[in-house]
N, C-alpha and C positions, 0 to 999 in steps of 0.2 A: 815544605813545613810551612803552616801556618805562622805569620805575625800575631796573631789575631789573640790578646790573654784571654784566658779563662775567668768564670767567675771566681773571688775570694771569697777566704771568711770574713774578710770587710763585708763585702757585700752581701753574708748570709747576716749579720750583725743587723746591718742597714736594713734589710728587710722584715725583719725580726720587728724592729723598735716601728716599722710604718705597721704590722700588722697588730701591733699593741695599740698605735695610734687609733686604727681602724677598729678595733674592740670597743674603745673607750667612746669614738664616736657614733656607733652602731646603738650603744648601752644610750647614752645623753639624746638621742635622738628619741628614743622609745620610750624612757623617760621624759621627755617633750612632750609627747603625743600623748600617754597617760593622764599629764597635768594639765591638760589645754580644753576646752570648753568644747562642747557639740560642733561651734562653729569653723573652728579652726582644726578639726579632723583631717581634712581629704589634705589641707597643706602638709601638714604634721605626716601621714600614711605618706606622701610622698618623700618625705625627707627618712622617713624610715627605711622606704626602699632603695633611695639613694646610697645611705649607708650601708645598707644590706650589700648590694651592689660593690662599693670598695672594700667592701670587708671580703667579699669574695675573689676578690683582682688580688687584694694583698696576701688571703691566704695559699691562691695559687702561686704568686711571685717567691713568697717563704718557704713554700714544699717544693717549689723545683730547684730552686739554687741550694737548697739542704741536699737537694740529690745529689746534684752534680757534682757539690763540695765534699761532702761526708759519705756521699750513699747513703742515705737515709731519709724517711718519709717520716710525714705529723701521723694520728691515729684521724683527723679529722677529714671530713667531707661535704663540703658547702655543695649544695646543687646548684648545677650555673645552667643558661640560658640555652644550651644545648640540648638539656632533655625535655623539656616542657616551654611551649613560646610563654609570650609574655602575657599575664593575667588580667583578662577585659572584665571578669565576673564582678559582681556587686561587694561594695564595701562591707556591707552588711546581709549576708546572705539569711533569707525567710526559710529555705530549704536545704540539706545536702543530700548527696546519694553519694554511696559508696559501691565503687568497683570493683570486684576482687576479681582476679585472673590466676591459676596454679594448674600446672602442666606438671602431667605422672608421664612414666613408661611403667608400662605393665610388663615386670621383667620376672614373677613368678606367677605365672595365670594359674596352676594349678591350687596357691594358695589363697589368692582370690577368690576360686570356686569354691574351694573348701568352706573357708570363712563365711560365704553365703549362703551356705545350705545349710552351714551351723545356725545361722540367726532362722530358717525355715523352720528348721526342727526344732529347735529352743521355744519359739513362740507364731506360729505361723498367720494369727490375726493380728501380728503388728507388721507384717510384711507390708507395704505400701502398691502390691499389685496384685496383678485379679491370684486365684488358686492356681487355675490350670499353669501360666507359665510360671508359677512358685517352683512348681516340680521341678523347672530344668534350671533351678539355680547353680546345682549344680557339676552341669553341661555346658550351659549357654554362657560365654561373658558377659555379652548384652543383657543378659535377665542378671545374672551375679552383681553387674556394674548399680543396676538399678535397687535390687537390694542394699547394697551395701553403702549407696550414698542417699538412701531412702532411709536407711537407718540411725546414720550419724551424722552428726552436724562437720561441716567442710572444716571447719578448723582440728575437730576431732581426727577427721581422716589425715589431717596435716600432721598432728603428731604420733598418730598410730599408723601411716604409711607401709609402713616394713610389714606390721603384720596383716596386710591387705597385700602385700605382694606388690607394692607400690616403689618407685624409683621416683625423689623428688627432682623436677625440671625447673625450670624460670616460674619467678612469680612479680607480679604487681597487684596494687593495691592505689586505687585514684579515689580521693575523696575532691568530689565537685560541688560547687556551691550554684544554688537556683535562687529566684526571685519568692516563687509561688511553689507550692505541692505540690505534684501529677495526680491527678483525676485517680480514684481507684478502677485499675484494668488497661490505665492508659497506652502503659509502655511494654505491657507484656506479652504481644508479639512479636517486637522487635528488643528488645530489653538494652542493648547496647549499640544502638544504629546513632541515639543523640550523644554518646559520650565525646564532649567538645574538650580539647586539651587547653583551649583559653579559658575554661570556667575550672580549671583544678587547682585546688586552691593547697594540700600536699600531695605528694605521690612518694611510692617506699617500693623498692625493688631489690628482688635476691634473684641473682644468677651467677654459675660459676666462671661465666665471662669475665666479671670481673674480679675473679681471685685470679685468673690466668695472665688478664694482663690482653686481650683481646677487645674490649668494649671500652671504650672512652666515656 
């Protein structure tokens, strides 16, 4: 039997007081940055980043102790360094790129074929594929997918995926920063080739792995 004592309720109380102090420090750093002149922006930005890291560490420590002592967790999640590398992009971005990936599983192909054929039957002129291929919308999944994704915006498909026989998988959204906007047509041949994790301003992930505890 180990003689090492586990964390106590007092440790949890100490951790939550440290978290409160880190919250105050984070807000104070943000307020100082907002009040300073442009000449001090870089310095204040560094203070905000440092306060953010301190807040993240305090939140993680409190959450871990809370679970160990009381078998409870907090509803907060502060993204850490394991998700993205340290940001090295411009402090004042001149352009933004939004990169979205959503995965689906085709669980009811007949439903997908039916919906595609229905679109073709209702308004053949709205279909963004040639007339000859459109005739196969109710028989060919490749054609059906072209009809569905050509007719509806990705966000609408995401909210109505069950109507099209699809099941949601993992999803992610990256907002990346740049200095200058891209030239028209510059990246169309390889749209995701230049995605640089070090340029990501913020990232949002959706996955059942988070619910199951399979992914940290």
